[in-house]
PyMOL commands that place a pseudoatom at each C-alpha (Angstrom):
pseudoatom trace, name=CA, resn=MET, resi=1, chain=A, elem=C, hetatm=0, pos=[23.293, 26.735, 1.497]
pseudoatom trace, name=CA, resn=PRO, resi=2, chain=A, elem=C, hetatm=0, pos=[22.888, 24.906, 4.488]
pseudoatom trace, name=CA, resn=GLU, resi=3, chain=A, elem=C, hetatm=0, pos=[20.124, 22.819, 5.190]
pseudoatom trace, name=CA, resn=ASN, resi=4, chain=A, elem=C, hetatm=0, pos=[17.039, 24.383, 6.648]
pseudoatom trace, name=CA, resn=LEU, resi=5, chain=A, elem=C, hetatm=0, pos=[14.280, 21.856, 8.336]
pseudoatom trace, name=CA, resn=PRO, resi=6, chain=A, elem=C, hetatm=0, pos=[11.336, 21.924, 11.322]
pseudoatom trace, name=CA, resn=ARG, resi=7, chain=A, elem=C, hetatm=0, pos=[12.871, 21.349, 14.760]
pseudoatom trace, name=CA, resn=SER, resi=8, chain=A, elem=C, hetatm=0, pos=[10.504, 18.567, 15.537]
pseudoatom trace, name=CA, resn=ARG, resi=9, chain=A, elem=C, hetatm=0, pos=[9.377, 15.498, 13.102]
pseudoatom trace, name=CA, resn=TYR, resi=10, chain=A, elem=C, hetatm=0, pos=[6.715, 13.152, 13.949]
pseudoatom trace, name=CA, resn=LYS, resi=11, chain=A, elem=C, hetatm=0, pos=[7.792, 9.603, 12.865]
pseudoatom trace, name=CA, resn=ILE, resi=12, chain=A, elem=C, hetatm=0, pos=[5.535, 6.451, 12.397]
pseudoatom trace, name=CA, resn=PRO, resi=13, chain=A, elem=C, hetatm=0, pos=[6.546, 2.864, 12.029]
pseudoatom trace, name=CA, resn=VAL, resi=14, chain=A, elem=C, hetatm=0, pos=[4.075, 0.201, 11.767]
pseudoatom trace, name=CA, resn=SER, resi=15, chain=A, elem=C, hetatm=0, pos=[5.594, -3.417, 11.217]
pseudoatom trace, name=CA, resn=LEU, resi=16, chain=A, elem=C, hetatm=0, pos=[5.012, -6.944, 11.182]
pseudoatom trace, name=CA, resn=ARG, resi=17, chain=A, elem=C, hetatm=0, pos=[6.871, -9.491, 12.368]
pseudoatom trace, name=CA, resn=LEU, resi=18, chain=A, elem=C, hetatm=0, pos=[6.036, -13.371, 11.577]
pseudoatom trace, name=CA, resn=ASN, resi=19, chain=A, elem=C, hetatm=0, pos=[7.984, -16.574, 12.312]
pseudoatom trace, name=CA, resn=TYR, resi=20, chain=A, elem=C, hetatm=0, pos=[7.161, -20.157, 10.854]
pseudoatom trace, name=CA, resn=PHE, resi=21, chain=A, elem=C, hetatm=0, pos=[8.951, -23.148, 11.825]
pseudoatom trace, name=CA, resn=ILE, resi=22, chain=A, elem=C, hetatm=0, pos=[9.439, -25.057, 8.667]
pseudoatom trace, name=CA, resn=ALA, resi=23, chain=A, elem=C, hetatm=0, pos=[10.865, -28.199, 10.058]
pseudoatom trace, name=CA, resn=ASP, resi=24, chain=A, elem=C, hetatm=0, pos=[13.068, -29.365, 12.982]
pseudoatom trace, name=CA, resn=HIS, resi=25, chain=A, elem=C, hetatm=0, pos=[15.841, -27.320, 11.543]
pseudoatom trace, name=CA, resn=PHE, resi=26, chain=A, elem=C, hetatm=0, pos=[14.397, -24.500, 9.560]
pseudoatom trace, name=CA, resn=ALA, resi=27, chain=A, elem=C, hetatm=0, pos=[12.787, -21.785, 10.534]
pseudoatom trace, name=CA, resn=LEU, resi=28, chain=A, elem=C, hetatm=0, pos=[11.761, -18.646, 8.309]
pseudoatom trace, name=CA, resn=ARG, resi=29, chain=A, elem=C, hetatm=0, pos=[11.665, -15.113, 9.765]
pseudoatom trace, name=CA, resn=LEU, resi=30, chain=A, elem=C, hetatm=0, pos=[9.882, -12.627, 7.916]
pseudoatom trace, name=CA, resn=PHE, resi=31, chain=A, elem=C, hetatm=0, pos=[9.793, -8.675, 8.869]
pseudoatom trace, name=CA, resn=TYR, resi=32, chain=A, elem=C, hetatm=0, pos=[7.439, -5.883, 7.047]
pseudoatom trace, name=CA, resn=ARG, resi=33, chain=A, elem=C, hetatm=0, pos=[7.251, -2.229, 8.123]
pseudoatom trace, name=CA, resn=TYR, resi=34, chain=A, elem=C, hetatm=0, pos=[5.621, 0.678, 7.220]
pseudoatom trace, name=CA, resn=TYR, resi=35, chain=A, elem=C, hetatm=0, pos=[7.009, 4.212, 7.668]
pseudoatom trace, name=CA, resn=PHE, resi=36, chain=A, elem=C, hetatm=0, pos=[5.659, 7.734, 7.103]
pseudoatom trace, name=CA, resn=ASP, resi=37, chain=A, elem=C, hetatm=0, pos=[6.272, 11.143, 8.913]
pseudoatom trace, name=CA, resn=ASP, resi=38, chain=A, elem=C, hetatm=0, pos=[5.519, 14.624, 8.426]
pseudoatom trace, name=CA, resn=PHE, resi=39, chain=A, elem=C, hetatm=0, pos=[8.145, 15.388, 6.047]
pseudoatom trace, name=CA, resn=ASP, resi=40, chain=A, elem=C, hetatm=0, pos=[6.091, 13.392, 3.540]
pseudoatom trace, name=CA, resn=LEU, resi=41, chain=A, elem=C, hetatm=0, pos=[8.485, 10.264, 3.785]
pseudoatom trace, name=CA, resn=LYS, resi=42, chain=A, elem=C, hetatm=0, pos=[6.923, 7.531, 3.176]
pseudoatom trace, name=CA, resn=ALA, resi=43, chain=A, elem=C, hetatm=0, pos=[9.083, 3.986, 3.263]
pseudoatom trace, name=CA, resn=HIS, resi=44, chain=A, elem=C, hetatm=0, pos=[8.518, 0.455, 3.172]
pseudoatom trace, name=CA, resn=THR, resi=45, chain=A, elem=C, hetatm=0, pos=[11.042, -2.466, 4.535]
pseudoatom trace, name=CA, resn=ILE, resi=46, chain=A, elem=C, hetatm=0, pos=[10.887, -6.033, 3.929]
pseudoatom trace, name=CA, resn=SER, resi=47, chain=A, elem=C, hetatm=0, pos=[13.485, -8.702, 4.990]
pseudoatom trace, name=CA, resn=SER, resi=48, chain=A, elem=C, hetatm=0, pos=[13.692, -12.387, 5.476]
pseudoatom trace, name=CA, resn=GLU, resi=49, chain=A, elem=C, hetatm=0, pos=[16.256, -14.665, 7.079]
pseudoatom trace, name=CA, resn=LEU, resi=50, chain=A, elem=C, hetatm=0, pos=[16.161, -18.538, 6.952]
pseudoatom trace, name=CA, resn=PRO, resi=51, chain=A, elem=C, hetatm=0, pos=[18.350, -19.832, 10.297]
pseudoatom trace, name=CA, resn=ILE, resi=52, chain=A, elem=C, hetatm=0, pos=[19.555, -23.424, 9.634]
pseudoatom trace, name=CA, resn=LYS, resi=53, chain=A, elem=C, hetatm=0, pos=[20.324, -25.465, 12.538]
pseudoatom trace, name=CA, resn=LEU, resi=54, chain=A, elem=C, hetatm=0, pos=[23.364, -28.100, 11.794]
pseudoatom trace, name=CA, resn=SER, resi=55, chain=A, elem=C, hetatm=0, pos=[23.736, -29.168, 15.055]
pseudoatom trace, name=CA, resn=SER, resi=56, chain=A, elem=C, hetatm=0, pos=[22.650, -28.207, 18.828]
pseudoatom trace, name=CA, resn=ALA, resi=57, chain=A, elem=C, hetatm=0, pos=[25.160, -25.538, 19.091]
pseudoatom trace, name=CA, resn=LEU, resi=58, chain=A, elem=C, hetatm=0, pos=[25.789, -24.450, 15.244]
pseudoatom trace, name=CA, resn=THR, resi=59, chain=A, elem=C, hetatm=0, pos=[23.366, -22.287, 13.019]
pseudoatom trace, name=CA, resn=ILE, resi=60, chain=A, elem=C, hetatm=0, pos=[24.029, -20.744, 9.862]
pseudoatom trace, name=CA, resn=TYR, resi=61, chain=A, elem=C, hetatm=0, pos=[21.450, -17.734, 8.603]
pseudoatom trace, name=CA, resn=PRO, resi=62, chain=A, elem=C, hetatm=0, pos=[21.382, -16.376, 5.166]
pseudoatom trace, name=CA, resn=MET, resi=63, chain=A, elem=C, hetatm=0, pos=[19.363, -13.106, 5.250]
pseudoatom trace, name=CA, resn=TYR, resi=64, chain=A, elem=C, hetatm=0, pos=[17.859, -10.667, 2.835]
pseudoatom trace, name=CA, resn=ARG, resi=65, chain=A, elem=C, hetatm=0, pos=[16.496, -6.862, 3.219]
pseudoatom trace, name=CA, resn=PHE, resi=66, chain=A, elem=C, hetatm=0, pos=[14.659, -4.477, 0.595]
pseudoatom trace, name=CA, resn=TYR, resi=67, chain=A, elem=C, hetatm=0, pos=[14.015, -1.090, 1.387]
pseudoatom trace, name=CA, resn=THR, resi=68, chain=A, elem=C, hetatm=0, pos=[12.854, 2.120, -0.777]
pseudoatom trace, name=CA, resn=GLN, resi=69, chain=A, elem=C, hetatm=0, pos=[11.699, 5.380, 0.024]
pseudoatom trace, name=CA, resn=THR, resi=70, chain=A, elem=C, hetatm=0, pos=[10.085, 8.321, -1.654]
pseudoatom trace, name=CA, resn=GLN, resi=71, chain=A, elem=C, hetatm=0, pos=[11.475, 11.920, -1.015]
pseudoatom trace, name=CA, resn=SER, resi=72, chain=A, elem=C, hetatm=0, pos=[10.471, 14.047, 1.611]
pseudoatom trace, name=CA, resn=LYS, resi=73, chain=A, elem=C, hetatm=0, pos=[8.545, 17.350, 0.760]
pseudoatom trace, name=CA, resn=TYR, resi=74, chain=A, elem=C, hetatm=0, pos=[11.721, 19.733, 1.879]
pseudoatom trace, name=CA, resn=PHE, resi=75, chain=A, elem=C, hetatm=0, pos=[14.565, 17.729, -0.498]
pseudoatom trace, name=CA, resn=ALA, resi=76, chain=A, elem=C, hetatm=0, pos=[15.654, 18.666, -3.544]
pseudoatom trace, name=CA, resn=PRO, resi=77, chain=A, elem=C, hetatm=0, pos=[19.447, 17.766, -5.025]
pseudoatom trace, name=CA, resn=PHE, resi=78, chain=A, elem=C, hetatm=0, pos=[22.115, 20.706, -4.215]
pseudoatom trace, name=CA, resn=GLY, resi=79, chain=A, elem=C, hetatm=0, pos=[21.828, 23.790, -6.200]
pseudoatom trace, name=CA, resn=GLU, resi=80, chain=A, elem=C, hetatm=0, pos=[17.898, 23.360, -7.209]
pseudoatom trace, name=CA, resn=HIS, resi=81, chain=A, elem=C, hetatm=0, pos=[15.934, 24.866, -4.516]
pseudoatom trace, name=CA, resn=PRO, resi=82, chain=A, elem=C, hetatm=0, pos=[13.789, 27.714, -5.719]
pseudoatom trace, name=CA, resn=LEU, resi=83, chain=A, elem=C, hetatm=0, pos=[15.563, 31.256, -4.839]
pseudoatom trace, name=CA, resn=ASP, resi=84, chain=A, elem=C, hetatm=0, pos=[14.318, 34.917, -4.791]
pseudoatom trace, name=CA, resn=GLU, resi=85, chain=A, elem=C, hetatm=0, pos=[16.305, 37.319, -6.216]
pseudoatom trace, name=CA, resn=ASN, resi=86, chain=A, elem=C, hetatm=0, pos=[18.631, 37.663, -3.430]
pseudoatom trace, name=CA, resn=PHE, resi=87, chain=A, elem=C, hetatm=0, pos=[19.373, 34.096, -3.960]
pseudoatom trace, name=CA, resn=LEU, resi=88, chain=A, elem=C, hetatm=0, pos=[17.653, 33.369, -0.551]
pseudoatom trace, name=CA, resn=PRO, resi=89, chain=A, elem=C, hetatm=0, pos=[15.823, 30.014, -0.754]
pseudoatom trace, name=CA, resn=LEU, resi=90, chain=A, elem=C, hetatm=0, pos=[11.651, 30.790, -1.414]
pseudoatom trace, name=CA, resn=ASN, resi=91, chain=A, elem=C, hetatm=0, pos=[10.655, 27.855, 0.941]
pseudoatom trace, name=CA, resn=GLU, resi=92, chain=A, elem=C, hetatm=0, pos=[10.969, 28.054, 4.811]
pseudoatom trace, name=CA, resn=PHE, resi=93, chain=A, elem=C, hetatm=0, pos=[12.732, 24.316, 4.680]
pseudoatom trace, name=CA, resn=TYR, resi=94, chain=A, elem=C, hetatm=0, pos=[14.815, 23.030, 2.574]
pseudoatom trace, name=CA, resn=THR, resi=95, chain=A, elem=C, hetatm=0, pos=[17.667, 20.240, 2.501]
pseudoatom trace, name=CA, resn=SER, resi=96, chain=A, elem=C, hetatm=0, pos=[19.825, 18.362, -0.348]
pseudoatom trace, name=CA, resn=ASP, resi=97, chain=A, elem=C, hetatm=0, pos=[20.626, 15.815, 2.059]
pseudoatom trace, name=CA, resn=TYR, resi=98, chain=A, elem=C, hetatm=0, pos=[19.883, 12.384, -0.016]
pseudoatom trace, name=CA, resn=ASP, resi=99, chain=A, elem=C, hetatm=0, pos=[19.028, 10.299, 2.713]
pseudoatom trace, name=CA, resn=LEU, resi=100, chain=A, elem=C, hetatm=0, pos=[15.952, 12.107, 2.659]
pseudoatom trace, name=CA, resn=SER, resi=101, chain=A, elem=C, hetatm=0, pos=[15.436, 11.334, -1.075]
pseudoatom trace, name=CA, resn=THR, resi=102, chain=A, elem=C, hetatm=0, pos=[13.742, 8.581, -3.663]
pseudoatom trace, name=CA, resn=PHE, resi=103, chain=A, elem=C, hetatm=0, pos=[15.948, 5.674, -3.219]
pseudoatom trace, name=CA, resn=THR, resi=104, chain=A, elem=C, hetatm=0, pos=[15.875, 1.879, -2.756]
pseudoatom trace, name=CA, resn=ASN, resi=105, chain=A, elem=C, hetatm=0, pos=[18.294, -0.411, -1.141]
pseudoatom trace, name=CA, resn=LYS, resi=106, chain=A, elem=C, hetatm=0, pos=[19.276, -4.190, -0.609]
pseudoatom trace, name=CA, resn=LYS, resi=107, chain=A, elem=C, hetatm=0, pos=[21.061, -5.624, 1.771]
pseudoatom trace, name=CA, resn=PHE, resi=108, chain=A, elem=C, hetatm=0, pos=[22.017, -9.194, 1.632]
pseudoatom trace, name=CA, resn=GLY, resi=109, chain=A, elem=C, hetatm=0, pos=[24.685, -11.528, 3.428]
pseudoatom trace, name=CA, resn=GLY, resi=110, chain=A, elem=C, hetatm=0, pos=[24.342, -14.146, 6.200]
pseudoatom trace, name=CA, resn=GLY, resi=111, chain=A, elem=C, hetatm=0, pos=[26.099, -15.207, 9.862]
pseudoatom trace, name=CA, resn=LEU, resi=112, chain=A, elem=C, hetatm=0, pos=[27.015, -18.186, 12.101]
pseudoatom trace, name=CA, resn=ARG, resi=113, chain=A, elem=C, hetatm=0, pos=[25.861, -18.791, 15.078]
pseudoatom trace, name=CA, resn=ILE, resi=114, chain=A, elem=C, hetatm=0, pos=[27.933, -20.962, 18.088]
pseudoatom trace, name=CA, resn=SER, resi=115, chain=A, elem=C, hetatm=0, pos=[26.053, -21.576, 21.326]
pseudoatom trace, name=CA, resn=PRO, resi=116, chain=A, elem=C, hetatm=0, pos=[26.372, -24.979, 22.974]
pseudoatom trace, name=CA, resn=VAL, resi=117, chain=A, elem=C, hetatm=0, pos=[23.623, -25.857, 25.158]
pseudoatom trace, name=CA, resn=TYR, resi=118, chain=A, elem=C, hetatm=0, pos=[25.694, -25.285, 28.590]
pseudoatom trace, name=CA, resn=GLY, resi=119, chain=A, elem=C, hetatm=0, pos=[27.530, -22.213, 27.407]
pseudoatom trace, name=CA, resn=LEU, resi=120, chain=A, elem=C, hetatm=0, pos=[31.542, -21.781, 26.019]
pseudoatom trace, name=CA, resn=LYS, resi=121, chain=A, elem=C, hetatm=0, pos=[33.099, -20.685, 29.759]
pseudoatom trace, name=CA, resn=HIS, resi=122, chain=A, elem=C, hetatm=0, pos=[32.280, -20.034, 33.367]
pseudoatom trace, name=CA, resn=TRP, resi=123, chain=A, elem=C, hetatm=0, pos=[34.542, -17.687, 34.663]
pseudoatom trace, name=CA, resn=ALA, resi=124, chain=A, elem=C, hetatm=0, pos=[33.832, -17.061, 38.215]
pseudoatom trace, name=CA, resn=VAL, resi=125, chain=A, elem=C, hetatm=0, pos=[33.687, -13.783, 38.957]
pseudoatom trace, name=CA, resn=TYR, resi=126, chain=A, elem=C, hetatm=0, pos=[33.232, -13.123, 42.838]
pseudoatom trace, name=CA, resn=LYS, resi=127, chain=A, elem=C, hetatm=0, pos=[32.770, -15.575, 45.089]
pseudoatom trace, name=CA, resn=ASN, resi=128, chain=A, elem=C, hetatm=0, pos=[29.091, -16.961, 44.157]
pseudoatom trace, name=CA, resn=TYR, resi=129, chain=A, elem=C, hetatm=0, pos=[28.768, -14.766, 40.925]
pseudoatom trace, name=CA, resn=GLY, resi=130, chain=A, elem=C, hetatm=0, pos=[29.879, -16.065, 37.697]
pseudoatom trace, name=CA, resn=ILE, resi=131, chain=A, elem=C, hetatm=0, pos=[29.315, -14.862, 33.872]
pseudoatom trace, name=CA, resn=THR, resi=132, chain=A, elem=C, hetatm=0, pos=[28.523, -17.793, 31.020]
pseudoatom trace, name=CA, resn=PHE, resi=133, chain=A, elem=C, hetatm=0, pos=[29.916, -17.179, 28.071]
pseudoatom trace, name=CA, resn=LYS, resi=134, chain=A, elem=C, hetatm=0, pos=[26.622, -18.452, 26.251]
pseudoatom trace, name=CA, resn=SER, resi=135, chain=A, elem=C, hetatm=0, pos=[26.930, -17.968, 22.018]
pseudoatom trace, name=CA, resn=ILE, resi=136, chain=A, elem=C, hetatm=0, pos=[29.473, -15.824, 19.824]
pseudoatom trace, name=CA, resn=ASP, resi=137, chain=A, elem=C, hetatm=0, pos=[27.870, -14.665, 16.342]
pseudoatom trace, name=CA, resn=LEU, resi=138, chain=A, elem=C, hetatm=0, pos=[29.584, -13.693, 13.066]
pseudoatom trace, name=CA, resn=ARG, resi=139, chain=A, elem=C, hetatm=0, pos=[28.008, -11.953, 10.653]
pseudoatom trace, name=CA, resn=TYR, resi=140, chain=A, elem=C, hetatm=0, pos=[28.359, -10.386, 7.116]
pseudoatom trace, name=CA, resn=ALA, resi=141, chain=A, elem=C, hetatm=0, pos=[26.245, -8.480, 4.900]
pseudoatom trace, name=CA, resn=HIS, resi=142, chain=A, elem=C, hetatm=0, pos=[26.453, -6.354, 1.595]
pseudoatom trace, name=CA, resn=TYR, resi=143, chain=A, elem=C, hetatm=0, pos=[24.316, -3.338, 1.090]
pseudoatom trace, name=CA, resn=ASN, resi=144, chain=A, elem=C, hetatm=0, pos=[23.729, -1.453, -2.035]
pseudoatom trace, name=CA, resn=ARG, resi=145, chain=A, elem=C, hetatm=0, pos=[21.896, 1.854, -2.333]
pseudoatom trace, name=CA, resn=SER, resi=146, chain=A, elem=C, hetatm=0, pos=[20.366, 3.053, -5.826]
pseudoatom trace, name=CA, resn=ASP, resi=147, chain=A, elem=C, hetatm=0, pos=[22.367, 6.356, -6.136]
pseudoatom trace, name=CA, resn=GLY, resi=148, chain=A, elem=C, hetatm=0, pos=[25.708, 4.286, -5.793]
pseudoatom trace, name=CA, resn=LEU, resi=149, chain=A, elem=C, hetatm=0, pos=[26.465, 3.901, -2.432]
pseudoatom trace, name=CA, resn=LYS, resi=150, chain=A, elem=C, hetatm=0, pos=[27.490, 0.222, -1.692]
pseudoatom trace, name=CA, resn=ALA, resi=151, chain=A, elem=C, hetatm=0, pos=[29.287, -1.128, 1.328]
pseudoatom trace, name=CA, resn=ASN, resi=152, chain=A, elem=C, hetatm=0, pos=[29.951, -4.103, 3.416]
pseudoatom trace, name=CA, resn=SER, resi=153, chain=A, elem=C, hetatm=0, pos=[29.208, -5.086, 6.792]
pseudoatom trace, name=CA, resn=TYR, resi=154, chain=A, elem=C, hetatm=0, pos=[31.464, -7.552, 9.309]
pseudoatom trace, name=CA, resn=GLY, resi=155, chain=A, elem=C, hetatm=0, pos=[29.371, -7.828, 13.069]
pseudoatom trace, name=CA, resn=ILE, resi=156, chain=A, elem=C, hetatm=0, pos=[30.812, -10.000, 15.927]
pseudoatom trace, name=CA, resn=ASP, resi=157, chain=A, elem=C, hetatm=0, pos=[28.182, -10.687, 18.797]
pseudoatom trace, name=CA, resn=PHE, resi=158, chain=A, elem=C, hetatm=0, pos=[29.114, -12.303, 22.384]
pseudoatom trace, name=CA, resn=GLY, resi=159, chain=A, elem=C, hetatm=0, pos=[26.213, -13.115, 24.284]
pseudoatom trace, name=CA, resn=PHE, resi=160, chain=A, elem=C, hetatm=0, pos=[26.562, -13.665, 28.120]
pseudoatom trace, name=CA, resn=VAL, resi=161, chain=A, elem=C, hetatm=0, pos=[24.282, -14.835, 31.095]
pseudoatom trace, name=CA, resn=PHE, resi=162, chain=A, elem=C, hetatm=0, pos=[25.142, -13.713, 34.177]
for i in range(1, 162): cmd.bond("trace and resi %d" % i, "trace and resi %d" % (i + 1))
show_as sticks, trace
zoom trace
């Protein structure tokens, strides 16, 4: 039985971000978000990051994120939606997509940023126009969801100034 969901959905996120400088080489970045929508899904996200500046060009940052949500009013596990005598769904809208179920997840990891004061390299693209390669970020995170989904994420980010 395929899912049938409303064609529109109102999503309301409300968030707060707080950055606190602990000392010259430490900063604490905190984030909180409350989310709700007209599918009756409600969620909370809390995350923190602690950048540690080892030198003017080198920063490491451990991070942690916790997320929890309640299930949508349209969700039921596969095969558990109420059916009529002809085996057709009794409810107009229904889904078995576990992204709309109740779950929690935890994500933790860290990163490394290399960003020399004057950039890494300067290339002349046109006679009077150049691009400065400002920084490179390497990032790793491990994701663990309460329904058994686990993943690892690796990222690389290049920063440029035009």
